N, C-alpha and C positions, 0 to 999 in steps of 0.2 A: 470603430467600425461604423459605417454609415447605416441608416435605418433600412434601406432597400436590401443591402447585402445581409444584414442581420435577419430580416424576415425570411429571405430565401434559405439562409444557412440553418435556421431553427424551425422551419415550417413543419417538418414531420414530428419533431419533439413537441412543439406547441399544439399541434393537432391532437396528439394523444393526451397530454396532461393539462392542456388549457393555458391560456395566456397568463393568468394570475400565478399559476404554479411555475410557469417558465420564468416569470419575473422574479419569483422567489429564489429559484435556482441560480439565476444570474447574479443575485446579491449575496449568495452564501459564500463564506470563507472557509476553505478546507486546507489542512496541512497533512502531507503524507511523509512519513519517515520510512525510508528505504524504497528505492525505485528499481529493484531488481526484477526477478521473474514475475512477482505478483504486483509490486508497486508500480512498475512502468505501465502495465495494462490498465491498472486502476486509474492512473493519471490520465491516460488517453480517453478512457471511457467517461470520466468526469467532465472533461473539456467538451467532448462530443455531445454529452447530455445537456450542456449549457452552463456548467459551473463557471462563473466568471472570475473567481479569485482563488488561485491555487498556489500553494507553496510546496516545493519538493525538496527533500533533504536527504542527502546520501554522500558519503565520503569517497566513494570508489571511482576508479577508472574503468572503462569498458575493457573487458578481457576476451580473449579468443573463445573461452568456454562459455561466455554469456550469449553467444550468437544463436544458440539453439532455442532460447526461450525468452530473451529480454527484448522488449519492443525496439529500443533505440540501438541495439547492438547489431552491427553489420561488419563486413570485412573492411569497410571504409572508416568506421568509427572506433575501431580497436585502439586503445591507448588514450582516448579522449576522456574528459570528465563526464561522467554519466548524466549529472543533472543539467549540464550545459547542452549536451546533445539532445536530451529529452525536451528541454525548453524550446529549442529550435523547432522541433517537430510540432509541439503543442501550439506554438505561435503560428505555424503554417496552417493549422486546423482552424484556429480562431485568433486572428491578429488583434482583436479587441479585448482579449482576455488579459488579466493581470496575472502573469506567471513569475513567481519569485523562485530562483534556483539557489540553494545554499549547499555548498560543499562542506559538510560537517557531519560528524558522528554524534548521535544523541547518546549521552552517557551521564553518569552521576556528576562528572566534572563539567559538562557543558549544558546540563538541563536548565540552568538559570538563564541561558541565552535565549530561551524560547518562552514567549508569553502565550501559553496554551489557552488562557481565558479569552484571548482576542480572536479565537477561531470558533466557528459554529460546529465544525467537525474535525476530529483528530483521527487519523488512520495509521495504524501500526502495521508495517510490513517489514520490520526488522527481523533478522534471522539469527542473531547472536543472543544467547540466553541472558547474560548479565545486562546488556543494554536494553533488551526487550522488557525485562522486569522493571527496570528504572522508568521506562516510558509508560508502562502500564500503571505504575503507582502514581506518576505525575498526571497522566491524562485522566485517570479515574477520579482524581481529586480536583480536576478543573471543571469549569462551567460547560465545556464543550461536550457534545455527544461523541462517544468514543467507540470505534470498531477496531478489531484486531484480526490479523491473519495468523493462524497457527501454521504448522509445518506443511509445505506443499511438495516436499521431496519424497522420493520412494513411493510414488503413486502413479497409477495408469488408468484406473476406471473412473471416468467423469461422473458416473451416476452415483458415486459414493460421496460427493462433496455435500457438506451439510452446514447449517447455521444453528448455533446454540449459545446460550449464555456461558461465560467462561467456566463456571463451576460445574456445568453439565456436559462439557466436552469430554468425550470418551474415545479411547483407542488412538489418541494422538500422543506420541512420546514427548513432544515439545510442551503440550498443554500439561501433561503430568509432571514434567520437570519444573515448570513454572509454579504449579500449585504446591509442589514439595518445597520449592525454594521460599515461597511466601510463608508457608506454615512453619518452616524451620526458623525463619527470621522473626516470626511473630508480627510482621508488618504485612497486612493484607490490603488489596485494592479497596479504595474507599467506597466504590459502588460497583455493581455488576455491569457487564457489558457483553455485547454480542460478538461472537467469533465465527470466522469461516474455518472449517476444518474438514478432515477426511480420515476415516478410520482405517483405511487401507495402509499397510506398511509392508513394502516389498524389500527384497535384498538387492544390494549392488552386485551385478554379475561381472563387472569389468573393473578397471583401475583407472586412476586419474593422475596426470602429471600437471601440477600447477604451472601457469605461465608467470612471467615476471610482473604482469599486470594484475595478478589475482593472489594477493597475500591471504593468509588464513584468517586475519582479522578476529582473532580470539576464538575461532570455531575449533572444536575438538576434532571434527571430521566433516568432510564435504560429501554429500550424497547426490546421487543422480536425480535429475528432474526433467520433466517434459513440458513443452509449451502449452499443450491443450489443458493441462491441469493448472499450471501457474496462472494462465490467462483466465480460466474459470474462477479461480480464487479472486483474482483482481476484479473481474466484472461482477462477481457477487457482492463485493464491497461497494462497487459503484451502485448496484441496485439498492443496497441498504441505505446509502446516503440519499439517493434520489427519492426513494419511497418516504423516508423520514422527513426530508425537506418538504415534499409535497403535502405531507400530513401536518406540517406546521411545527414539528418537533418542539 
């Protein structure tokens, strides 16, 4: 990206946080695992805030039922690889950014393929319990600053979105299940980390038929979710990264 375009593109960001902090943001390396309802908005927010090096990791294709809440999901992108579609959009926002798209699941078997120590920030937006637990253990043992999204489904009230350390998250079934899993195994995260969560837990009032592009992927159940909640979760993660980077982490 040429300097003139860069100054115009980033002028409002640099005006607020200062040139030094903006330069710091542009040098930061971030990796997001899971670019669905939460992760896709997080990715866009990071790039718009000036993050210059972003890796996005997700194994899935865009499905019809993603269109209600996932940034890159439209009627024209159904059936395409999520990380590829999202990368195209992010590059349209900032052609000078380094965006790496990896179609892969993070799991116990694939964890060794990711050098988490090479990133400044690791962001967890995975929604399957087993793989999420594996990422939490790996990321909390790395040199990177780690943030995690708890469950964003079955929620409607945006004023109930909160941030707390993992062991202080309350009212979130996913957080409770993770803590139970760690305690049962006797293997705990090496360090504490901040989570975005919401204590509200509603009930599904309808039913869902999965499309051919939306396998269960190890999920016991799929719950309803809304874009204004998933996006707030994603943008809250953006805020945590931006604030921490500007403070020098």
